[in-house]
N, C-alpha and C positions, 0 to 999 in steps of 0.2 A: 824752318827747322826739321830737318831728315827724321822719319820716324825712328820714332828709340827700337830697341830689339825686345825681346819680350822671353818670357818660358811660364809655365800655367806645372804648377803642383795640385793632384789631384786626389784625396783621399778616399776609400772604397771599404766599406764595412764586406767582411766576411761570414754570409746566413743561413740555415740551413733551407735547403729548397723548400724542405716541406714546411717545417713547425716554425720558418721565420728566426729559430732564435739566434744568436751573433755563436759561428765557428772556428773556436780559436785556432786555424790552420795556417796564419800564414808564414809559418816554415815550411809545411806543404805543398801550398802555393808557388812560394817560389823559387824551390827543387822544383816542382812541373814547368816553372816557365823556361827554368832553364834548356829543356829542351826544346824550344819551340822556336825558331827561328826570326831571327828581323828585329832582335828582343837584345839593349848590348843592358849589364850587368848595373850600371850606374841609374838607370834609369828605372828602380823598381826600390823601393825600401821597405822597412818595420814604420812601425808606427806608437805609439805607449803601446796602446793592449794589442794582443795576436788573432783579433778578431779585425784586424782593420792593415789596412794594404797599403800603398804611397808609390803614384808615378809621377815622375818630372818628368817633363817636356826639354830635349835638346835646344839651346837659343833660336827662337825660331826672329824670321826679319819680318812675316807679313803673316795675314790671320790661315790665310789659305795654309803656309808649314803649320800652322799650331792645330788645325784641322786635322791635318791628317797624322799626324803625331798622336795626338789623343785618339782618335779613333784607331791606328796601329795599338796603342797598348790599349784603351780598354778591351777589345778585342782579345788581344793575348794572355792580358791579366785572365779574361774569363773566361776562356780558354781551356790556362790554368787550374782558376776554381774546380772548372768542371772535373778535370779529371780528379780531383779529390773527392769532391761531393760535394761541394756548399755555393753557392752562386753570389758574382759580385755583385753589390748591393752599391747603389748613384742616392744616395741620399744622404739627408745633414743628420740625421739621429734613428741612434737602432727604435725600430717599433715595437719591438718584444727586449725585454732585460730578461737576462738569465734570473736563473734558480742562485746559479751559484757565483763569481765574483770571475772574468775573466783575467785570466791570469797575463801579467805584464811580460812584453817581450825580452831577451834576455840580456840589455844594456844594463848598467848600473845607473845613469845616470834616471833614465826608469826605475829600478826597484827605490831610489832614494825620495823620490817622487811622490810615491807609493806609500814609504814611510812616513811622508813629512804631512801628505794630504790626501789617507787612506780610499774617503769615500768620492770623492772628486776626482779621484785615479777610475777606480771602480764604474761612474757615470758617466767617465768618457769617450763614452761612445758612440762620436760623433765625427763627422767630417766637413771638411769646404776646403775653398780650393781659391790655390793664391797665384795671385799675378808676379812677376815680377819684369818689373819694365825699367831700361837702364837709364841711368842719370850719368853724366859727365862727371862729377868727383861727385864730394859726402857735404863739400860747401852748399851744391845746388841742391842735390837731393832734398835739406834735411832744407830748403828753403820750399822747396817746393811740397815735402809730406805739414807743413805748414799750412799749404794753399789750399790741397785738395779733404782736410777735416770736416765742410758745411756739407759735401756731397758726398760723403761717406752711407749716410742713410741711407741714400738714396738707393744706392748699390745692394745694403742688406735687404730693403724690400723686393728689388727686385729680380734677389739671388737668393728669393726663402724656397727654402725645397727642406723643411722636418718640423710635417704638424701633429708625427704621431712618437708617441713615447711610454715605455710601462706599459704597450697594448690599451691604450688610448691617442682621443683626440687633444689636444693640447690647447685648441682654442686659439692657438699662436701659429703663423706658418712658420717663422723662424724660430722653432723651438730651440735647436743650436746655440743660436745667440743666446739665449738663456742661459742656455749652460756654462759655455764658454766663456763667461762676464763673470762664476762665482770665485775663476781666480783671483792673488792680488794685485795686479799689471795686467790691466785690459781697457777695453772703452779707445775711447777718441785719444790719438795719438795729442804727446802736448803740440801746442802750438811753436813754433822755434824758427824763427828769419835764417838759420846758418847750421853749421855744423859744430858751431860754439856752442850752444843751448841744444844740440843733440845733446855731446858728451855730458852737459854740467848734468840732463834729467836720467841717460840713464845708469852715471857714474855717481849719483845720488840714491840710486835708485839700489843700486851694488851695496851702498854705501850701512844703508838699512838692517842687513841681513838678511829680509824677508827672504827674495830669492837667490836663486849661489851661483845665475849664469845670468850674461843676454838671452840666452833664447825662452827665458824664464817672462820674458816681458810680451808680451801676448797684446800688443795695441791691435788695432786696426790695420793699422798702416806700420811700420818700423820701414827705419835701412837695413841691409842684408850687412851681415857679419862677415861670410863668406862672396859675396857678390857685388860690383857693382850697380847697383838698382835699388830698388826703393818697390818695398814688399807690401799690397796689398793685398787681405789679409779678408776681408769680411762676407766673402762671397759664399754660402754651402755650394755642396757639390751636385752640380748640375746634372737630374732627368738623360739627357742627349747633347750630343759632342756641338749639337748648330747652335744651346742658346748654351753654352763657357765658351764659345767664340764670343757671339757677341757679347758678353761681360766683359772677358778677353779684351775685345775690341772698345768698350767706352773705358775698360780701367788706363787701357795706353792711352789714349783721350786725355781724360783726365789728368794722367799724371805732366802728360805732355805742354797741357795746358798750362798749368801750374808750371810748369818749367819756363814755358817762355812769359807768363806773366809774372815772374820773380826776376827775367833779365831785364822787361820793359819797365819792371815800378812802380807796379799796380797796385792801390791801395788793397792788403788780401781784404775777405770777409774773415771775419773772428769772435763768433757765438763762443758764448762760455762751455764751460766742459759740461756742465750739470744740463745746458741746454742740449748741446750734441747725444750728451746718454737720454734723456725721454725723447726725443728725437729718433736713435736708435731703437729705445723700446718698440715706441709706439710702429717703427717700421716692422720689427720683428714681430708685431702681435695681427696686425695687419697685411703684410705683404704689399701687392697694389691693387687690393680687388676694393679698398677707401677714402683714408684721407693720409697722409705725411707732410711731416714740417716745411711747407716748403723752405728751400736749403739759403733764401735772398730773406728772406720775409723773416720768417721765423717763429710763422704758427701756421698752423690745421691747414689744409684745404683737401678739393679733390685730389686723390692721388695725380690725376694726367697732370695737375700743371707743376707738379715737384721732378713728377719728368718731362717734362718738356722742357723746362729751366736748367736740366741737366743738359739733355740735349742741343740745350743751343748754346750754350756754354761749351761745348765738346765741339762741335757742328766744324769751326777750325781747320780743327786740328787733324776727323774722321775726313777732312775730305784731303788734304796735303797728307793723307797716308794714303789715300784712295780706300777707303773702310768706310766712306755714308753708305752708298745702298747696300753694301750689306747689314750692317749692325742698324740699319733702321730698317729694314726689311724684321731681322731677328729679332730688334727690340719692341714691333708691331706685334710681332707673332706673340711674340712673351706676357705682352697686354692685352690681346685678346684670347690669351687659356685662361687670362690669373694667375701665373708662375706655378711652378711646379709643386707645391701647399696644395692648388688649386686643384693640380690631373691628378695627384698623390689620391683627396680627398674624394674626387668622382670615383675612381678607381675601386675604391674599399668599398665605396656606396656600391656598389655597381656586382661588385667579384667577390668581395671580404681577405681574407687574406691573403684568395692564390693573387686575387687583379691586381692587389698594391701588390705583390712581390714578383710577380711578370712587368708592372711600368718601371720600378726602381730597379732594374734589372741591366746593368752596364753593357749586359751581352747585344750586338746587332744593334747598338744607338751612335752608329756612326754617318 
């Protein structure tokens, strides 16, 4: 199977460089970015809150393209943020909470969400990295979605980069996963064998009236309603580009493997939602520093065992796409460092808030 195309979205926080508090200046940053060359308007957007900004790469064929676009976009938006007196931060959760709520971005949908769930919106100062992997059609995309479920907690652990919240160490490596899990439709996607299953699940959710549109389906992975892709949403935004590229490569390989298994008729792993939620929670708690629920055995073991099982599962796809050497090297570095959460904690312990802000700065981390 040929390597699928992919695209990456990253969300960042805008923080005051001195206090570390969120800065509601996305409009000013976007205006400043317009004067910087090599940036297309479609590549930058706002998010729910005005202290957040989002970038999206073009469709990429290989990881070198992903790396180049992420480096360019991070550096460009970081320059624009600097021009407006704030700092672009690549962390999964705001380390400090403002006294007053950050206003939502000027979009009716966001105002409606705040009216419906005020406290959740006020605390949505979290940033993820979403990887879109091309699928041939919704039928095969839904079949692949059902097959990637058991492996997603390992990605949660590898990507954990949000240990601080409201001025304190949460004790979690990936606090963003906990915060995002408070919305009504979150967590593992349902097990779907094809498009009919997927459409039945989403139609039933809309019929409840609890959510107003398909955009409020925040499963860890879902079929895109705008592009012919499967969107994997489990990762915290990463401290540096190479870590993001490593996770993007693993994600593409996971989806490619699932597509191939569906085509071959391989019997899928089918753990329950309850088991997957427990595995996800534990992954967010510890990252890759202690134990993880093994995706095949379904029991706790050393994190290395779960990561190695994931790697073995996707190695044929990585080799086929030419990504094996780069992703393996990036994965080894990530495991040795303990992930972004460990690096954040080390910086805070050594140099306090200044060290934490330097470490999470997205500028120059290409």
